[in-house]
N, C-alpha and C positions, 0 to 999 in steps of 0.2 A: 595475452594472458588467458589462459585456459578457464574452462568452467570451474574446475576443482580449486584453482587458484583464486579465482574471484569470490568463490563461495567462503573460502578460508578467510580472505582478507576482509570480508564484509560481515563475518558471522556475528559479531556483537554489535553492529551498527543498525539502529533502527531510523529508516529514513521516513520521510513523508510518504513517498511512493509506496513503501512496504506496508506503513500502516493503512494507507486506503486500501491495498489490496487486500489486507486480512479482513478489513470490515466488508468488503465486496465479496470475498470468498466465503465467508461465512453465511451469506444470503442463499447461495444455491451450491457451492462445492465445485463450481466450474472455473478451473484456472485461467482458461482463455478469456471468457467473459469477464471475470473478475479483474483481470489486466486491463482489459479494453475499458470498463467502466472506471477504472482507478486512474485513467488518463494515458495509458500506453497506447501508441498507434496500433491500428488494427493489423497492420503488416508485421509488427513483433510481438502482438499480444500472447500468442500461443506459446512461443520460445520463452518469452520472459515470464509468463505465468507458471510454466513448468520449472522454471529456474527459481522463481520466488517460492513455490510450494515447497522446495527442497531446503529452503533458507532456514538455518536453527531457529531463528526468532519466530518464524511464521508456524513451524513445526509445534514449537513450546506453546505458541497461543491458540493453535487449534486444538490443543488438549484440555483447555480450560473450557468448561461448561458455562456458557451464558445465558442468564435467562432473558426474555424480552426485554425487561427494564434496563439490564445492562447493554443490550444492544442498542437501545435507543439512546442511552447515555453516550455509548461510543459514537453513534451517528451525530449526535449534539456536538461532542468534542472536536470531531472532524469538521463540522460545519463551522465552528469557531475558529478552529486553525485556518480554514480556508479564509475567513473573514480577515482575521489578523494578516495572513499572507497578503491579501488585496491591500491593505492599509500600508503594509510595509513596501509594496511595488508602487503605490502612489506616491509614497513620500520619496522614494528613490527614483521616480519616474521612468520605472521599467515595466508599464502596464502591457506593453506589446510583446514582452519576451516571453 
């Protein structure tokens, strides 16, 4: 599946990876570092960061002006998602995956 096909197929899908990327990209505008900090392996971070930066959901979110309080709220929400994901992994006994 080519790049444009993947982008079209996922243009309306917000994944946890994409959400993390957005939050990290808002910090410094560096796509590679944002991808890496959001959990993408360094080997793929540059390519995936550029791909995510072109994602319609990412582009739309970057057009929104967030004040520091909203950024803090976003970070807290992501931390809560991570906490809930850990609980789900423990329930399903998939901590090491």
